C-alpha positions in Angstrom: 0.0 0.0 0.0 3.0 2.3 -0.4 2.2 5.7 -2.0 -1.5 5.4 -1.5 -2.5 8.7 0.3 -1.4 11.2 2.8 -1.7 12.0 6.4 -2.4 15.6 7.4 -2.4 16.7 11.1 -3.3 19.9 12.7 -4.5 21.4 16.0 -8.1 20.9 14.9 -10.0 19.1 12.1 -10.4 22.3 10.0 -6.6 22.9 10.0 -5.9 19.3 9.1 -8.3 19.4 6.2 -6.9 22.7 5.0 -3.4 21.3 5.0 -4.6 18.2 3.1 -6.2 20.4 0.5 -3.0 22.5 0.2 -1.0 19.3 -0.3 -3.5 18.1 -3.0 -3.3 21.4 -4.8 0.5 21.5 -4.7 0.6 17.8 -5.8 -1.5 18.6 -8.9 0.7 21.6 -9.7 3.8 19.5 -9.4 2.5 16.8 -11.7 1.6 19.4 -14.3 5.1 20.9 -14.1 6.6 17.4 -14.6 4.7 17.2 -17.9 6.4 20.4 -19.2 10.0 19.6 -18.0 9.8 19.9 -14.2 9.5 22.7 -11.7 12.2 25.4 -11.2 13.0 25.1 -7.5 13.9 28.3 -5.8 16.5 28.4 -3.1 15.7 29.6 0.4 16.8 33.2 -0.3 14.5 33.4 -3.4 11.6 31.8 -1.4 12.1 34.2 1.5 12.1 37.3 -0.7 9.0 36.2 -2.6 7.2 35.4 0.7 8.0 38.8 2.0 6.2 40.4 -1.0 3.1 38.2 -0.5 0.7 38.6 2.4 2.1 37.1 5.6 0.1 34.8 7.8 -0.8 31.2 8.6 -1.8 30.4 5.1 1.7 31.2 3.8 3.2 29.0 6.5 0.8 26.2 5.8 1.6 26.2 2.1 5.3 26.3 2.9 4.9 23.2 5.1 2.9 21.5 2.4 5.5 22.3 -0.2 8.2 20.9 2.1 6.3 17.6 2.2 6.4 17.4 -1.6 10.0 18.6 -2.0 12.0 18.0 1.1 14.9 20.2 -0.1 12.5 23.2 0.2 12.7 24.5 3.7 9.4 25.8 5.2 11.5 28.3 7.2 12.2 30.1 3.9 8.8 31.7 4.3 9.5 33.0 7.8 
């Protein structure tokens, strides 16, 4: 049963479902980028500068953690 799903945890059910949705969305985007040659991974510095230009908050942190699940080399702390 390897590779048959995900586990999403959070402080409450809504948070866990929100994280699961983020992972699903990012997974879909990742598969699409693979079809056109693969994603261009940004380093921590590039991620940090882009995150500062976007609106700060829990949503950004949650998406960073979801991205880290998909691409372990991507540090969620780059969004801090």
